[in-house]
BANU-818973 format. One record per residue (C-alpha): chain; x, y, z; residue in one letter; residue number from 1. Coordinates in Angstrom, 1 decimal. Each point is the difference from the previous one (the first is absolute). Layout:
BEGIN
{site A, {X, Y, Z}, A, NUM}
...
REM end
This chain:
BEGIN
{site A, {0.0, 0.0, 0.0}, M, 1}
{site A, {2.9, 2.4, 0.9}, K, 2}
{site A, {1.6, -0.7, -3.4}, K, 3}
{site A, {-3.2, 0.8, -1.8}, I, 4}
{site A, {-0.4, 3.3, 1.9}, L, 5}
{site A, {3.6, 1.0, -0.7}, K, 6}
{site A, {-0.4, -0.7, -3.7}, G, 7}
{site A, {-3.2, 2.0, 0.0}, L, 8}
{site A, {1.7, 3.0, 1.7}, V, 9}
{site A, {2.9, -0.1, -2.6}, K, 10}
{site A, {-2.5, -0.1, -2.9}, Y, 11}
{site A, {-2.0, 3.0, 1.4}, V, 12}
{site A, {3.2, 2.0, 0.6}, T, 13}
{site A, {1.2, -0.6, -3.5}, L, 14}
{site A, {-3.3, 1.0, -1.5}, T, 15}
{site A, {-0.1, 3.2, 2.0}, V, 16}
{site A, {3.6, 0.9, -1.1}, L, 17}
{site A, {-0.9, -0.6, -3.7}, L, 18}
{site A, {-3.1, 2.1, 0.2}, V, 19}
{site A, {1.9, 2.9, 1.6}, C, 20}
{site A, {3.0, 0.0, -2.3}, F, 21}
{site A, {-1.4, -1.2, -3.4}, L, 22}
{site A, {-1.7, 3.4, -0.8}, P, 23}
{site A, {3.3, 1.8, 0.7}, L, 24}
{site A, {1.9, -2.3, -2.3}, S, 25}
{site A, {-2.6, 0.3, -2.7}, L, 26}
{site A, {0.1, 3.7, 0.3}, Q, 27}
{site A, {3.8, 0.0, -0.3}, H, 28}
{site A, {-0.2, -2.2, -3.1}, V, 29}
{site A, {-2.6, 2.2, -1.7}, R, 30}
{site A, {2.1, 3.1, 0.8}, A, 31}
{site A, {3.0, -1.5, -1.6}, D, 32}
{site A, {-2.0, -1.2, -3.0}, E, 33}
{site A, {-1.5, 3.5, -0.7}, D, 34}
{site A, {1.2, 1.1, -3.4}, E, 35}
{site A, {-0.6, 3.2, -1.9}, V, 36}
{site A, {-2.5, -0.6, -2.8}, E, 37}
{site A, {0.7, 2.0, -3.2}, Y, 38}
{site A, {0.3, -0.2, -3.7}, S, 39}
{site A, {2.3, 1.7, -2.6}, L, 40}
{site A, {-2.1, 1.2, -2.9}, P, 41}
{site A, {2.7, 2.0, -1.8}, S, 42}
{site A, {3.8, 0.3, -0.4}, Y, 43}
{site A, {1.3, 2.9, -2.1}, V, 44}
{site A, {3.7, 0.2, -0.6}, G, 45}
{site A, {2.0, 2.7, -1.9}, H, 46}
{site A, {3.7, -0.5, -0.8}, L, 47}
{site A, {1.7, 3.1, -1.4}, S, 48}
{site A, {3.6, -0.7, -1.2}, I, 49}
{site A, {2.4, 3.0, 0.0}, H, 50}
{site A, {2.6, 0.8, -2.6}, D, 51}
{site A, {2.8, -1.1, 2.4}, D, 52}
{site A, {-1.5, -3.4, 0.6}, G, 53}
{site A, {-1.6, 0.6, 3.4}, N, 54}
{site A, {-3.7, -0.2, 0.4}, A, 55}
{site A, {-3.0, 1.2, 2.0}, T, 56}
{site A, {-2.6, -2.6, 0.8}, F, 57}
{site A, {-3.5, 0.9, 1.3}, T, 58}
{site A, {-2.4, -2.6, 1.2}, Q, 59}
{site A, {-3.6, 0.6, 1.0}, E, 60}
{site A, {-1.7, -2.8, 1.8}, V, 61}
{site A, {-3.7, 0.1, 0.8}, T, 62}
{site A, {-1.3, -1.9, 3.1}, Y, 63}
{site A, {-3.7, -0.8, 0.7}, D, 64}
{site A, {-0.3, -0.9, 3.7}, F, 65}
{site A, {-2.6, -2.3, 1.4}, D, 66}
{site A, {1.2, 0.3, 3.6}, S, 67}
{site A, {1.7, 2.5, 2.2}, D, 68}
{site A, {3.8, 0.3, -0.7}, Y, 69}
{site A, {3.1, 1.6, 1.4}, K, 70}
{site A, {1.9, 0.6, -3.2}, G, 71}
{site A, {1.4, -1.4, -3.3}, Q, 72}
{site A, {3.1, -1.7, -1.3}, Y, 73}
{site A, {1.8, 0.9, -3.2}, V, 74}
{site A, {3.0, -1.8, -1.4}, T, 75}
{site A, {2.4, 0.5, -2.9}, L, 76}
{site A, {2.5, -2.6, -1.1}, G, 77}
{site A, {3.6, 0.9, -0.9}, K, 78}
{site A, {1.4, -3.1, -1.6}, S, 79}
{site A, {1.9, 0.8, -3.2}, G, 80}
{site A, {3.0, 2.1, 1.1}, G, 81}
{site A, {-1.8, 3.3, 0.3}, Y, 82}
{site A, {-0.4, 2.0, 3.3}, S, 83}
{site A, {-3.0, 1.7, 1.6}, I, 84}
{site A, {0.5, 3.3, 1.7}, M, 85}
{site A, {-1.2, 0.4, 3.6}, D, 86}
{site A, {-2.9, 2.1, 1.2}, D, 87}
{site A, {-2.6, -0.6, -2.8}, P, 88}
{site A, {-2.8, 2.6, -0.1}, K, 89}
{site A, {-3.2, -1.5, 1.4}, V, 90}
{site A, {-3.5, 1.6, -0.1}, S, 91}
{site A, {-3.5, -1.5, 0.7}, A, 92}
{site A, {-3.6, 0.9, -0.7}, T, 93}
{site A, {-2.9, -1.5, 2.0}, V, 94}
{site A, {-3.4, 0.1, -1.7}, N, 95}
{site A, {1.3, 2.7, -2.4}, G, 96}
{site A, {1.5, 2.3, 2.7}, K, 97}
{site A, {3.7, 0.4, 0.5}, E, 98}
{site A, {1.3, -1.2, 3.4}, K, 99}
{site A, {3.0, 1.8, 1.5}, T, 100}
{site A, {0.5, -1.8, 3.3}, D, 101}
{site A, {1.6, -3.1, -1.3}, I, 102}
{site A, {3.3, -1.6, 1.1}, Q, 103}
{site A, {2.3, -2.1, -2.1}, V, 104}
{site A, {2.5, -2.6, 1.2}, E, 105}
{site A, {2.6, -1.3, -2.5}, E, 106}
{site A, {1.2, -3.6, 0.3}, I, 107}
{site A, {2.9, -1.3, -2.1}, N, 108}
{site A, {-0.5, -3.5, -1.3}, L, 109}
{site A, {2.5, -2.3, -1.6}, S, 110}
{site A, {-1.8, 0.4, -3.4}, D, 111}
{site A, {-1.7, 3.4, 0.3}, G, 112}
{site A, {-1.4, 2.7, 2.3}, I, 113}
{site A, {-3.2, -0.2, 2.0}, K, 114}
{site A, {-1.9, 3.0, 1.2}, L, 115}
{site A, {-2.3, -0.3, 3.0}, K, 116}
{site A, {-2.4, 2.9, -0.2}, V, 117}
{site A, {-1.9, 0.8, 3.2}, Y, 118}
{site A, {-3.3, 1.2, -1.5}, N, 119}
{site A, {-2.9, -1.3, 2.1}, S, 120}
{site A, {-3.6, 0.0, -1.0}, G, 121}
{site A, {-3.4, -1.6, 0.2}, S, 122}
{site A, {-2.0, -2.7, -1.9}, D, 123}
{site A, {-1.2, 1.3, -3.4}, G, 124}
{site A, {2.9, 2.4, -0.6}, D, 125}
{site A, {1.6, 0.3, -3.5}, K, 126}
{site A, {3.7, 0.9, 0.4}, V, 127}
{site A, {2.2, 1.0, -2.9}, V, 128}
{site A, {3.7, -0.2, 1.0}, L, 129}
{site A, {2.5, 1.7, -2.3}, K, 130}
{site A, {3.7, -0.6, 0.3}, V, 131}
{site A, {2.7, 1.6, -2.1}, T, 132}
{site A, {3.4, -1.8, -0.1}, W, 133}
{site A, {3.3, 1.2, -1.4}, Q, 134}
{site A, {1.9, -2.8, -1.7}, I, 135}
{site A, {3.7, 0.2, -1.1}, Q, 136}
{site A, {1.6, -2.1, -2.8}, H, 137}
{site A, {-3.3, -1.8, -1.0}, L, 138}
{site A, {1.3, -0.8, -3.5}, L, 139}
{site A, {2.6, -2.4, -1.3}, N, 140}
{site A, {2.1, 2.0, -2.4}, L, 141}
{site A, {1.6, -1.6, -3.1}, Y, 142}
{site A, {1.8, 1.5, -3.0}, S, 143}
{site A, {-3.1, -0.1, -2.1}, D, 144}
{site A, {-3.0, 0.0, 2.3}, I, 145}
{site A, {-1.2, 0.8, 3.5}, A, 146}
{site A, {-2.0, -2.9, 1.6}, V, 147}
{site A, {-2.7, -0.1, 2.7}, L, 148}
{site A, {-0.4, -3.2, 1.9}, N, 149}
{site A, {-2.3, 0.7, 2.9}, W, 150}
{site A, {-2.6, -1.6, 2.3}, F, 151}
{site A, {-2.2, 2.9, 1.2}, P, 152}
{site A, {-2.7, -2.3, 1.5}, I, 153}
{site A, {0.7, -3.3, 1.7}, S, 154}
{site A, {-1.6, -2.1, 2.8}, D, 155}
{site A, {-2.5, 2.4, 1.5}, W, 156}
{site A, {-2.4, -1.3, 2.7}, D, 157}
{site A, {-3.0, 0.8, -2.2}, K, 158}
{site A, {-0.7, 0.1, -3.7}, G, 159}
{site A, {-0.9, 3.1, -1.9}, F, 160}
{site A, {-3.2, 0.5, -1.9}, G, 161}
{site A, {2.0, 1.8, -2.7}, Q, 162}
{site A, {3.6, 1.1, -0.6}, V, 163}
{site A, {0.9, 3.0, -2.1}, D, 164}
{site A, {3.6, 0.8, -0.7}, F, 165}
{site A, {1.7, 2.7, -2.1}, T, 166}
{site A, {3.6, 0.3, -0.9}, V, 167}
{site A, {1.5, 3.1, -1.7}, D, 168}
{site A, {3.1, 2.2, -0.2}, G, 169}
{site A, {2.0, -1.5, -2.8}, L, 170}
{site A, {-0.6, -0.3, -3.8}, D, 171}
{site A, {-2.7, -2.7, -0.1}, A, 172}
{site A, {-0.3, 0.1, -3.8}, S, 173}
{site A, {3.4, -1.6, -0.3}, Q, 174}
{site A, {-0.4, -2.6, 2.8}, G, 175}
{site A, {-2.4, -2.7, 1.1}, E, 176}
{site A, {-1.6, -1.0, 3.3}, L, 177}
{site A, {-1.2, -3.5, 1.0}, Y, 178}
{site A, {-2.1, -0.8, 3.1}, A, 179}
{site A, {-0.3, -3.4, 1.5}, H, 180}
{site A, {-2.0, -1.5, 2.9}, S, 181}
{site A, {1.3, -3.6, 0.0}, G, 182}
{site A, {-0.5, -3.0, -2.2}, Y, 183}
{site A, {-3.6, -0.4, 1.1}, F, 184}
{site A, {-0.9, 3.5, 0.9}, G, 185}
{site A, {-2.3, 2.2, -2.1}, K, 186}
{site A, {2.0, 1.8, -2.7}, D, 187}
{site A, {0.3, 3.7, 0.7}, P, 188}
{site A, {-1.2, 2.4, -2.7}, Q, 189}
{site A, {2.9, 2.2, -1.2}, V, 190}
{site A, {-0.8, 3.2, -2.0}, K, 191}
{site A, {2.6, 2.4, -1.5}, R, 192}
{site A, {-0.8, 3.7, 0.6}, T, 193}
{site A, {1.7, 3.2, -1.3}, S, 194}
{site A, {2.0, 0.3, 3.2}, S, 195}
{site A, {0.6, -3.7, 0.9}, G, 196}
{site A, {-2.1, -3.0, 0.9}, Y, 197}
{site A, {-3.2, -1.0, 1.8}, Q, 198}
{site A, {-0.5, -3.4, 1.7}, V, 199}
{site A, {-3.4, -1.2, 1.2}, H, 200}
{site A, {-1.0, -3.3, 1.8}, V, 201}
{site A, {-3.3, -0.9, 1.4}, D, 202}
{site A, {-0.5, -2.3, 3.1}, N, 203}
{site A, {3.7, -0.1, 0.9}, F, 204}
{site A, {0.4, -2.9, 2.6}, P, 205}
{site A, {1.6, 0.5, 3.4}, S, 206}
{site A, {2.9, -2.4, -0.8}, S, 207}
{site A, {0.6, 1.4, -3.4}, G, 208}
{site A, {3.0, 1.9, -1.3}, K, 209}
{site A, {0.0, 2.7, -2.5}, L, 210}
{site A, {3.3, 0.0, -1.9}, E, 211}
{site A, {1.0, 2.8, -2.4}, L, 212}
{site A, {2.7, -0.5, -2.7}, H, 213}
{site A, {0.8, 3.0, -2.3}, A, 214}
{site A, {2.8, 1.5, -2.0}, Y, 215}
{site A, {0.7, 3.4, -1.4}, W, 216}
{site A, {2.8, 1.2, -2.3}, P, 217}
{site A, {3.1, 1.1, 1.9}, M, 218}
{site A, {0.2, 3.8, 0.3}, T, 219}
{site A, {3.0, 2.3, 0.4}, S, 220}
{site A, {-1.4, 1.2, 3.4}, A, 221}
{site A, {-0.2, -3.6, 1.3}, L, 222}
{site A, {3.5, -0.7, -1.3}, R, 223}
{site A, {1.5, 3.1, 1.5}, E, 224}
{site A, {-1.7, -0.3, 3.5}, N, 225}
{site A, {0.6, -3.7, 0.5}, N, 226}
{site A, {3.5, -0.8, -1.2}, Q, 227}
{site A, {0.7, -2.2, 3.0}, A, 228}
{site A, {-3.2, -2.1, -0.7}, Y, 229}
{site A, {0.3, -0.3, -3.7}, L, 230}
{site A, {0.6, -3.5, -1.4}, L, 231}
{site A, {2.1, 0.1, -3.1}, N, 232}
{site A, {-2.0, -2.5, -2.1}, K, 233}
{site A, {-3.2, -0.1, -2.1}, T, 234}
{site A, {-3.1, -1.6, 1.4}, N, 235}
{site A, {-3.0, 0.7, -2.3}, K, 236}
{site A, {0.2, -3.4, -1.8}, A, 237}
{site A, {0.3, -1.9, 3.3}, D, 238}
{site A, {-2.9, 2.0, 1.4}, F, 239}
{site A, {-2.3, -0.8, -2.9}, L, 240}
{site A, {1.0, -3.6, 0.0}, K, 241}
{site A, {-0.7, -0.3, 3.8}, K, 242}
{site A, {-3.5, 1.5, -0.5}, E, 243}
{site A, {-0.7, -2.4, -2.9}, A, 244}
{site A, {1.2, -2.9, 2.2}, D, 245}
{site A, {-2.3, 1.2, 2.9}, I, 246}
{site A, {-3.0, 0.1, -2.4}, Q, 247}
{site A, {0.8, -3.5, -1.3}, K, 248}
{site A, {0.4, -1.4, 3.5}, S, 249}
{site A, {-3.3, 1.6, 1.0}, K, 250}
{site A, {-1.9, -1.5, -2.9}, E, 251}
{site A, {1.6, -3.4, 0.6}, K, 252}
{site A, {-0.9, -0.1, 3.7}, F, 253}
{site A, {-3.5, 1.3, -0.7}, R, 254}
{site A, {-0.5, -2.6, -2.7}, H, 255}
{site A, {1.3, -2.7, 2.3}, L, 256}
{site A, {-2.2, 1.1, 2.9}, F, 257}
{site A, {-3.2, 1.0, -1.8}, Y, 258}
{site A, {0.0, -2.6, -2.9}, V, 259}
{site A, {2.3, -3.0, 0.6}, I, 260}
{site A, {-0.7, -0.4, 3.7}, L, 261}
{site A, {-3.8, 0.2, -0.3}, P, 262}
{site A, {0.2, -2.6, -2.9}, L, 263}
{site A, {2.0, -2.3, 2.1}, V, 264}
{site A, {-2.4, 0.4, 3.0}, I, 265}
{site A, {-2.9, -0.6, -2.4}, L, 266}
{site A, {1.6, -3.1, -1.4}, S, 267}
{site A, {0.5, -1.4, 3.5}, F, 268}
{site A, {-3.6, 0.8, 0.8}, V, 269}
{site A, {-1.3, -1.7, -3.1}, L, 270}
{site A, {2.2, -3.1, 0.6}, V, 271}
{site A, {-1.4, 0.0, 3.6}, G, 272}
{site A, {-3.6, 0.2, -1.3}, I, 273}
{site A, {0.7, -2.7, -2.6}, F, 274}
{site A, {1.5, -2.3, 2.7}, C, 275}
{site A, {-3.0, 0.7, 2.3}, Y, 276}
{site A, {-2.5, -0.8, -2.8}, L, 277}
{site A, {1.9, -3.3, -0.7}, I, 278}
{site A, {-0.2, -1.0, 3.7}, V, 279}
{site A, {-3.6, 1.2, 0.2}, L, 280}
{site A, {-0.9, -2.0, -3.1}, Y, 281}
{site A, {1.8, -3.2, 1.1}, S, 282}
{site A, {-1.6, 0.1, 3.5}, T, 283}
{site A, {-3.5, 1.1, -1.1}, R, 284}
{site A, {-3.1, -2.0, 1.0}, T, 285}
{site A, {-1.3, -2.1, -2.9}, P, 286}
{site A, {-3.3, 1.2, -1.5}, S, 287}
{site A, {-2.9, -2.2, -0.7}, F, 288}
{site A, {-3.2, 0.5, -2.1}, P, 289}
{site A, {-2.8, 1.6, 1.8}, R, 290}
{site A, {-2.3, -2.9, -0.8}, D, 291}
{site A, {2.4, -2.6, 1.4}, A, 292}
{site A, {-1.2, -2.2, 2.8}, R, 293}
{site A, {1.9, -1.6, 2.8}, L, 294}
{site A, {-1.1, -3.5, -1.1}, Y, 295}
{site A, {1.2, 0.6, -3.6}, E, 296}
{site A, {3.5, -0.2, -1.3}, A, 297}
{site A, {1.2, 3.2, -1.8}, P, 298}
{site A, {-1.3, 0.1, -3.5}, Q, 299}
{site A, {3.2, 0.7, -1.8}, D, 300}
{site A, {1.8, -3.2, 1.1}, L, 301}
{site A, {0.3, -2.9, -2.6}, A, 302}
{site A, {-1.6, -3.3, 1.0}, P, 303}
{site A, {3.4, -1.8, 0.0}, L, 304}
{site A, {1.3, 2.7, 2.5}, V, 305}
{site A, {-2.9, -0.7, 2.3}, L, 306}
{site A, {0.5, -3.7, -0.3}, A, 307}
{site A, {3.6, 0.4, 1.0}, K, 308}
{site A, {-0.4, 2.4, 2.9}, N, 309}
{site A, {-3.3, -1.1, 1.4}, I, 310}
{site A, {-0.1, -3.8, -0.7}, Y, 311}
{site A, {3.7, -0.6, -0.4}, N, 312}
{site A, {-0.8, -1.8, -3.3}, Q, 313}
{site A, {1.8, 0.3, -3.3}, S, 314}
{site A, {0.5, -2.0, -3.2}, F, 315}
{site A, {3.2, -1.5, 1.2}, D, 316}
{site A, {-1.9, -1.5, 3.0}, K, 317}
{site A, {-3.0, -1.4, -1.8}, T, 318}
{site A, {-0.6, -2.1, -3.1}, G, 319}
{site A, {-2.8, -1.5, -2.0}, L, 320}
{site A, {-0.3, -3.1, 2.2}, K, 321}
{site A, {2.0, 0.7, 3.2}, E, 322}
{site A, {-2.0, 3.0, 1.5}, E, 323}
{site A, {0.2, 0.9, 3.7}, T, 324}
{site A, {-1.6, 2.8, 1.9}, G, 325}
{site A, {-3.2, 2.0, -0.7}, P, 326}
{site A, {1.0, 1.1, -3.5}, L, 327}
{site A, {0.2, -2.3, -3.0}, K, 328}
{site A, {2.0, 0.5, -3.1}, F, 329}
{site A, {-3.1, 0.5, -2.2}, K, 330}
{site A, {-1.3, 2.7, 2.4}, Y, 331}
{site A, {3.2, 2.0, -0.3}, M, 332}
{site A, {0.0, -0.3, -3.8}, V, 333}
{site A, {-3.7, 1.0, -0.2}, Q, 334}
{site A, {0.5, 3.0, 2.3}, A, 335}
{site A, {3.0, 1.2, -1.9}, T, 336}
{site A, {-1.8, -0.3, -3.4}, I, 337}
{site A, {-3.0, 1.9, 1.3}, L, 338}
{site A, {2.2, 2.7, 1.4}, D, 339}
{site A, {1.9, 0.4, -3.3}, L, 340}
{site A, {-3.3, 0.2, -1.9}, I, 341}
{site A, {-1.3, 2.6, 2.4}, D, 342}
{site A, {3.3, 2.1, -0.4}, R, 343}
{site A, {-0.2, -0.3, -3.9}, G, 344}
{site A, {3.0, -2.3, -0.6}, Y, 345}
{site A, {-2.3, -2.8, -1.2}, L, 346}
{site A, {-3.2, -0.2, -1.9}, T, 347}
{site A, {-2.5, -2.9, 0.1}, Y, 348}
{site A, {-2.6, -1.1, -2.5}, R, 349}
{site A, {-2.0, -3.2, -0.9}, Q, 350}
{site A, {-0.1, -1.7, -3.4}, E, 351}
{site A, {-2.4, -2.9, 0.1}, G, 352}
{site A, {1.1, -2.3, 2.7}, D, 353}
{site A, {3.5, 1.5, 0.3}, S, 354}
{site A, {1.1, 2.7, 2.4}, N, 355}
{site A, {2.7, 2.2, -1.6}, I, 356}
{site A, {2.6, 2.2, 1.8}, L, 357}
{site A, {1.9, 2.8, -1.9}, T, 358}
{site A, {3.1, 1.7, 1.4}, R, 359}
{site A, {0.2, 3.8, -0.2}, I, 360}
{site A, {3.5, 1.4, -0.2}, E, 361}
{site A, {0.5, 3.1, 2.2}, K, 362}
{site A, {2.2, 1.1, 2.8}, E, 363}
{site A, {-0.7, -0.2, 3.8}, G, 364}
{site A, {0.4, -3.7, 0.7}, L, 365}
{site A, {2.2, -1.3, 2.8}, S, 366}
{site A, {2.7, -2.5, -0.9}, S, 367}
{site A, {-1.8, -2.9, 1.6}, F, 368}
{site A, {-3.2, 0.8, -2.0}, E, 369}
{site A, {2.1, 0.1, -3.2}, V, 370}
{site A, {1.4, -3.4, 0.9}, S, 371}
{site A, {-3.5, -1.3, 0.7}, F, 372}
{site A, {-1.3, 1.1, -3.4}, L, 373}
{site A, {3.0, -1.6, -1.7}, D, 374}
{site A, {-0.9, -3.3, 1.7}, M, 375}
{site A, {-3.7, 0.4, -0.8}, L, 376}
{site A, {0.3, 0.9, -3.7}, F, 377}
{site A, {3.3, -1.8, -0.9}, D, 378}
{site A, {1.1, 2.8, -2.3}, G, 379}
{site A, {-3.4, 0.5, -1.8}, R, 380}
{site A, {-2.3, 3.0, 0.2}, M, 381}
{site A, {-3.3, -1.9, 0.0}, E, 382}
{site A, {-0.9, -3.4, 1.5}, I, 383}
{site A, {-3.1, -2.1, 0.8}, R, 384}
{site A, {-0.7, -1.2, 3.5}, D, 385}
{site A, {1.1, -3.5, -1.0}, T, 386}
{site A, {3.4, 1.3, -1.1}, E, 387}
{site A, {1.0, 1.8, 3.2}, M, 388}
{site A, {3.5, -1.0, 1.3}, F, 389}
{site A, {0.4, -2.2, -3.1}, S, 390}
{site A, {3.8, 0.1, 0.4}, R, 391}
{site A, {-0.4, -2.1, 3.1}, Y, 392}
{site A, {-2.4, -2.7, -1.3}, Y, 393}
{site A, {1.2, -3.6, 0.4}, L, 394}
{site A, {-1.0, -3.1, -2.1}, D, 395}
{site A, {-0.6, -2.6, 2.8}, K, 396}
{site A, {-0.3, -3.0, -2.4}, D, 397}
{site A, {3.2, 1.0, -1.8}, G, 398}
{site A, {1.9, 0.4, 3.2}, L, 399}
{site A, {-1.1, -3.4, 1.2}, E, 400}
{site A, {1.3, -1.6, -3.3}, K, 401}
{site A, {3.3, 1.8, 0.3}, Q, 402}
{site A, {0.3, -1.1, 3.6}, F, 403}
{site A, {-0.7, -3.6, -0.8}, K, 404}
{site A, {2.5, 0.0, -2.9}, S, 405}
{site A, {2.6, 1.5, 2.2}, A, 406}
{site A, {-0.3, -2.4, 2.9}, R, 407}
{site A, {2.8, -2.6, 0.4}, T, 408}
{site A, {0.7, -2.7, 2.5}, S, 409}
{site A, {2.3, 2.5, 1.8}, Y, 410}
REM end
């Protein structure tokens, strides 16, 4: 009894503790799991390249908040050898009104710079954050062309409803710009303008990367201001070849993924369905005529098959004189002849006192039925009832004479 009471006390104590602390733990988890809900309907970027090879990059990111928020993050990558100047200019508008009391914290990353903008607000706000960056030595300079190889957008937490990008500052009429968003990403639309290029992409995914490749003819200003960075070799042919290879690889991967792979999967599905149908067909329940009765044998079985399977009787077990069991030889013959007449392989008619059978040549007979007709007709197409099985007739008197003449004392 004491053991039962002690166990009951422990159980009640544990229950009370769980009831007291469980709401606190759940509240802590919920507080940790609270996330700011927002979407990014628009990203507008403008890259202006200066005559000396440096550039000014302005990005405007639009946020639609569905919850309260404390600020925004903005990042810019710096892979490629160029450098980003400190203290970018940051401004923000909330619901169309410029906000002045924002604070910006700059964080240096291994592959870029991250800005933490303290710009709090409420659910339903539309925030447009504008950041202006100064970038040095953005271009790769060769003896014949200046090359841009840049990832302005990569690995954002949210996707953008639309991306609009403009590039200007050098002679676009003598150059070319290519925009890529990965092998399986939506191809950006590139349009040449009087001052440069426009790039547009709809529904840009959060994990997507926008890559810009461009070249312009080398200018004297670029050559004079960047002697230390100038590569003494031509690059236009290699640049164009690389772009052609990128396009071929993109088409190859898309053909493999969107054509070949679906066909392979469809082939496996069809093979699976075919195998399933084979198994289903081989294991199906046999069907019987609707008018079949339990006391009747199936109507499509030949009489000799019934004799074999029901009465265990066949021609090799019975004869004209030595007949055992419920079936006699003549019954098996009669049933088979009637069945073949009914199925249209024999015809029957009477001429005087004679009954005549005629054989009809057509396909559909089983091998044992063909053998039966060969025995019955002995190679002929028409016989009388007295001529059936004529090949097997024996002359009893003649046999007795042969037997007597063959006997010896031995």
